[in-house]
C-alpha positions as CSV (number, residue, x, y, z in Angstrom):
1,M,-41.6,43.1,32.3
2,R,-38.0,43.6,31.0
3,Q,-36.6,43.5,34.4
4,L,-38.3,40.3,35.2
5,V,-37.1,38.6,32.0
6,A,-33.6,39.7,32.7
7,L,-33.7,38.6,36.5
8,V,-35.2,35.2,35.5
9,F,-32.8,34.4,32.9
10,L,-29.7,35.9,34.9
11,S,-30.8,33.5,37.8
12,F,-30.3,30.2,35.3
13,V,-27.0,31.8,33.8
14,V,-25.8,31.7,37.4
15,A,-27.3,28.4,38.4
16,F,-26.0,26.4,35.7
17,N,-22.3,25.9,34.8
18,A,-21.4,27.9,31.9
19,N,-20.0,25.0,30.0
20,A,-23.2,22.7,30.7
21,D,-25.0,23.6,27.4
22,N,-27.0,20.5,27.5
23,D,-30.6,19.1,28.0
24,D,-30.4,20.2,31.8
25,V,-29.8,23.9,30.8
26,Q,-32.5,23.8,28.1
27,Q,-35.2,22.5,30.5
28,G,-34.3,25.2,32.8
29,I,-34.9,27.8,30.0
30,F,-38.2,26.1,29.1
31,D,-39.4,26.2,32.7
32,A,-38.5,29.9,33.0
33,Y,-40.4,30.8,29.8
34,L,-43.3,28.6,31.0
35,K,-43.7,30.5,34.2
36,L,-43.8,33.7,32.3
37,A,-46.3,32.4,29.8
38,S,-48.6,31.2,32.5
39,G,-48.5,34.8,33.9
40,G,-49.7,36.3,30.5
41,D,-46.3,37.4,28.9
42,A,-46.9,37.0,25.1
43,V,-43.4,36.7,24.0
44,A,-42.9,33.9,26.6
45,Q,-46.1,32.1,25.3
46,Y,-44.9,32.2,21.8
47,V,-41.5,30.9,23.1
48,V,-43.1,28.2,25.0
49,A,-45.1,27.1,21.9
50,Q,-42.1,27.1,19.7
51,R,-40.3,24.8,22.1
52,Y,-43.3,22.4,22.5
53,E,-43.2,22.2,18.7
54,N,-39.6,21.6,18.3
55,G,-39.1,19.4,21.5
56,K,-36.4,21.8,23.0
57,G,-36.1,21.8,26.6
58,T,-39.2,19.4,26.8
59,A,-41.1,16.7,25.0
60,K,-42.8,17.6,21.6
61,N,-46.4,18.2,22.1
62,Q,-48.1,19.6,19.1
63,E,-51.4,20.2,20.9
64,R,-49.8,22.2,23.8
65,A,-47.7,24.0,21.0
66,M,-50.9,25.2,19.4
67,Y,-52.6,26.0,22.8
68,W,-49.8,28.5,23.5
69,Y,-49.5,29.9,19.8
70,E,-53.3,30.7,20.4
71,M,-52.7,32.5,23.7
72,A,-49.8,34.6,22.3
73,A,-52.2,35.3,19.0
74,K,-54.9,36.6,21.3
75,Q,-52.6,39.3,22.5
76,N,-51.9,40.2,18.8
77,Y,-48.3,38.9,19.0
78,P,-47.3,38.9,15.5
79,L,-45.1,35.6,15.1
80,A,-48.1,33.7,16.7
81,V,-50.6,35.5,14.3
82,V,-48.4,34.5,11.5
83,K,-48.1,31.0,12.6
84,L,-51.8,30.2,13.2
85,D,-52.5,32.0,9.7
86,G,-50.0,29.5,8.1
87,Y,-51.8,26.4,9.9
88,K,-55.2,27.6,8.8
89,K,-54.1,27.7,5.2
90,E,-52.6,24.1,5.4
91,Q,-56.0,22.8,6.7
92,T,-57.1,22.1,3.3
93,T,-54.2,19.7,2.5
94,A,-53.0,18.6,5.9
95,E,-54.7,16.9,8.8
96,P,-56.3,19.7,11.2
97,V,-54.5,20.0,14.5
98,L,-56.6,22.5,16.3
99,T,-60.0,20.5,15.7
100,E,-60.5,19.9,19.6
101,K,-58.9,23.0,20.6
102,A,-61.2,25.0,18.3
103,Q,-64.2,23.5,20.0
104,K,-62.9,24.6,23.5
105,E,-62.2,28.0,22.5
106,P,-64.5,29.3,19.6
107,E,-63.2,32.6,20.1
108,K,-62.4,34.3,16.7
109,K,-58.6,34.6,16.1
110,P,-57.1,38.0,15.4
111,S,-56.9,39.2,11.7
112,P,-53.7,37.8,10.2
113,P,-50.9,40.3,8.9
114,P,-51.7,42.0,5.5
115,K,-51.7,39.6,2.5
116,E,-48.6,39.8,0.4
117,T,-49.1,41.5,-2.9
118,V,-46.8,41.7,-5.7
119,A,-45.5,45.2,-6.2
120,K,-45.5,46.6,-9.7
121,P,-42.0,46.9,-11.0
122,K,-40.8,50.4,-11.3
123,A,-40.4,51.5,-14.9
124,K,-36.7,51.6,-15.8
125,P,-35.4,55.0,-17.1
126,D,-35.1,55.1,-20.7
127,I,-31.6,55.3,-22.1
128,A,-30.9,58.3,-24.2
129,P,-30.0,57.2,-27.8
130,V,-26.4,57.5,-28.7
131,V,-26.0,60.5,-30.9
132,V,-22.6,61.1,-32.6
133,A,-21.9,64.8,-33.1
134,Q,-21.2,65.9,-36.6
135,A,-18.1,68.2,-37.3
136,P,-19.0,72.0,-37.4
137,P,-19.3,72.8,-41.1
138,A,-17.1,76.0,-40.7
139,Q,-14.2,73.9,-40.1
140,A,-14.9,71.6,-43.0
141,N,-15.2,74.7,-45.4
142,K,-11.8,76.4,-44.6
143,P,-9.2,75.8,-47.4
144,K,-6.2,74.0,-46.3
145,P,-3.1,72.5,-48.0
146,V,-3.3,68.7,-49.1
147,E,-1.1,67.4,-46.0
148,P,-2.6,69.3,-43.4
149,V,-6.0,68.2,-44.2
150,A,-5.1,64.6,-44.2
151,R,-3.7,65.5,-40.6
152,H,-6.7,67.2,-39.5
153,E,-9.4,64.5,-40.7
154,E,-7.1,62.1,-38.4
155,V,-7.7,64.5,-35.5
156,K,-11.4,64.9,-36.1
157,Q,-11.8,61.0,-36.1
158,E,-9.9,60.6,-32.8
159,A,-12.2,63.5,-31.2
160,R,-15.3,61.5,-32.3
161,L,-14.4,58.2,-30.4
162,P,-15.3,59.2,-26.9
163,A,-18.5,60.9,-27.7
164,P,-20.7,57.6,-28.0
165,E,-19.1,56.3,-24.6
166,V,-19.9,59.7,-22.7
167,V,-23.6,59.7,-23.9
168,A,-24.1,55.7,-23.3
169,K,-22.8,56.2,-19.4
170,A,-24.7,59.0,-18.5
171,P,-28.1,57.3,-18.1
172,V,-26.6,54.5,-15.9
173,V,-26.0,56.9,-12.7
174,V,-29.4,56.6,-11.1
175,E,-28.8,56.7,-7.3
176,S,-31.8,58.9,-6.1
177,P,-35.0,56.5,-5.9
178,A,-38.1,57.6,-7.9
179,P,-40.5,59.5,-5.9
180,N,-43.7,58.1,-4.5
181,I,-42.6,54.7,-3.7
182,N,-45.2,52.9,-1.5
183,V,-42.6,52.0,1.3
184,M,-45.1,50.3,3.5
185,Q,-45.9,47.9,0.8
186,A,-42.8,47.4,-0.5
187,L,-41.5,46.5,3.1
188,L,-44.4,44.1,3.9
189,T,-44.6,42.1,0.8
190,G,-41.4,40.4,0.8
191,K,-38.8,38.8,2.7
192,W,-35.7,41.0,3.3
193,K,-32.0,39.7,3.3
194,R,-28.3,41.0,3.8
195,N,-25.6,38.9,2.3
196,L,-28.0,35.9,1.8
197,Q,-28.9,36.0,5.5
198,D,-32.5,36.7,6.8
199,A,-32.7,39.8,8.4
200,D,-33.4,40.1,12.1
201,F,-35.1,43.3,12.1
202,L,-36.9,43.6,8.9
203,P,-39.6,41.4,7.5
204,S,-38.1,38.2,6.7
205,A,-38.2,34.5,7.6
206,N,-36.8,35.4,11.0
207,A,-39.0,38.3,11.9
208,A,-42.9,38.8,11.6
209,C,-43.9,42.4,11.1
210,L,-47.4,44.2,11.5
211,Q,-48.4,47.7,10.6
212,S,-49.5,49.5,14.1
213,S,-50.5,52.8,12.2
214,N,-50.6,54.5,8.8
215,A,-46.9,55.4,9.3
216,E,-45.3,52.6,11.9
217,V,-44.7,49.0,11.6
218,V,-43.5,46.9,14.6
219,C,-41.4,43.5,14.2
220,F,-40.6,40.7,16.4
221,S,-38.2,38.0,15.7
222,A,-38.3,34.5,16.4
223,E,-35.6,33.1,18.9
224,L,-32.3,33.4,17.2
225,T,-28.7,32.3,18.0
226,R,-25.4,34.2,17.5
227,N,-21.6,33.5,18.5
228,L,-19.8,36.4,20.3
229,D,-16.5,36.2,22.1
230,N,-16.7,32.3,22.1
231,N,-20.0,32.4,23.6
232,G,-23.3,31.2,22.3
233,L,-26.1,33.9,22.6
234,T,-29.8,33.0,22.5
235,Y,-31.9,36.3,21.7
236,N,-34.9,38.0,20.3
237,V,-35.2,41.4,18.4
238,K,-37.7,44.1,18.4
239,S,-37.7,46.7,15.8
240,V,-39.9,49.8,15.1
241,I,-40.1,51.1,11.6
242,S,-41.3,54.9,11.6
243,G,-41.0,58.2,9.7
244,I,-42.0,56.6,6.6
245,N,-41.6,59.1,3.6
246,N,-43.2,57.8,0.3
247,K,-42.1,60.9,-1.6
248,E,-38.5,60.4,-0.6
249,A,-38.7,56.5,-0.3
250,K,-37.1,56.6,3.2
251,F,-38.1,55.5,6.8
252,N,-36.3,55.3,10.3
253,L,-35.5,52.0,11.8
254,R,-34.6,51.4,15.4
255,Y,-34.0,47.8,16.8
256,T,-33.2,46.4,20.3
257,Y,-31.9,43.2,21.3
258,N,-32.9,40.8,24.2
259,V,-30.6,38.2,25.1
260,V,-32.3,35.4,26.9
261,H,-29.5,33.1,27.3
262,I,-25.6,32.8,27.3
263,A,-24.0,29.4,26.6
264,G,-20.2,29.0,27.8
265,K,-19.3,27.9,24.2
266,P,-20.2,28.8,20.7
267,H,-23.1,27.2,19.1
268,E,-22.3,24.8,16.3
269,Q,-25.0,26.3,14.0
270,T,-26.5,29.8,14.3
271,N,-29.4,31.5,12.7
272,G,-29.1,34.9,13.3
273,M,-27.2,37.5,11.4
274,R,-23.5,37.9,11.8
275,N,-22.3,40.2,14.3
276,E,-20.1,42.5,12.2
277,V,-19.9,45.7,14.3
278,N,-20.3,44.3,17.9
279,D,-23.8,45.8,18.2
280,M,-24.7,43.2,20.9
281,A,-22.9,42.5,24.3
282,V,-22.6,39.1,26.3
283,K,-25.1,40.0,28.9
284,T,-28.6,39.0,29.4
285,G,-31.7,41.2,29.1
286,W,-32.8,44.1,26.8
287,Q,-29.9,45.9,25.7
288,E,-30.8,49.6,25.4
289,P,-30.8,52.1,24.0
290,G,-30.7,50.0,20.7
291,V,-29.5,50.8,17.3
292,S,-30.9,53.6,15.1
293,M,-30.5,53.7,11.5
294,E,-32.0,55.6,8.6
295,C,-33.0,53.7,5.5
296,R,-33.8,54.5,2.0
297,L,-35.3,52.3,-0.9
298,R,-33.5,52.4,-4.3
299,D,-36.5,50.5,-5.9
300,E,-39.4,48.2,-4.2
301,R,-36.9,45.4,-3.9
302,S,-33.5,47.0,-2.6
303,L,-32.8,49.4,0.2
304,T,-29.7,50.7,2.1
305,C,-29.7,51.6,5.5
306,T,-27.0,53.7,7.2
307,R,-25.7,54.0,10.9
308,A,-24.8,57.6,11.5
309,D,-22.9,56.8,14.7
310,R,-20.5,54.7,13.0
311,K,-20.9,55.8,9.4
312,M,-21.6,52.3,8.1
313,A,-24.1,51.4,5.4
314,Y,-26.0,48.0,4.9
315,Q,-27.5,46.7,1.5
316,F,-30.8,44.6,1.9
317,V,-32.5,42.8,-1.0
318,R,-36.1,41.5,-1.1
319,D,-37.1,38.1,-2.4
């Protein structure tokens, strides 16, 4: 399947001029996706539905968009499942779009992703009260001349000043997470961002994730764009979250880019994460072996992911 996707889009990159990022190119991309979708590819079915809905490379057609969303959802493609679930929730306030389609295909839709629940905030550690140490009585009882006593009292006052500061700072350093955080729940009940940008490979507005087992989550991103080396890239991301350890509040993350189109000039606007470490190449197809990271939650709303190969850390927060 990956080879087929790569060959199809490589043929379009060769067939069209690199600077011709216009309607003809978009129509060519749509036609290629449509061919794959008709062959049963769930990712292509979702992209075709998205392009019908947005009118990208083809005329807008909401009915056709919903048809392809349903086809992808029947194969449990996460983004399609989430999309249909959203339309279902809007039926009480908006005009139904799937009335005719639902009559033709009464087959029950797959279950939507787990409902978001509000995680209970972790109790903050109690800050120890500031205790000012008293001077040892042995020193106070020692007889001393009048002038030395005055100088000694000044030294005692200076020695007392740092004591409250040291005691107050000690509880602030809390780097290690509290044990037994429900990692799965924390990941799936929010939208994760880095530097105010939606994450490509964690649950976010750009990526839909489903729990595939008790200790694994699989995420698929929507069609994203990024600029690299004066080229505009269009891509998807697949990520797998595994090795979940609630006691230590950590998990493993591996994600892979799939570049589906390369434009000969940068996109005017992009919706993917910034390429800060050149982890994507200007070539079409799945870019194996992908990127592996180890992530640890500091609490239910913040986590850090570390790349051992480059000794880099990324901070994420949850809405």
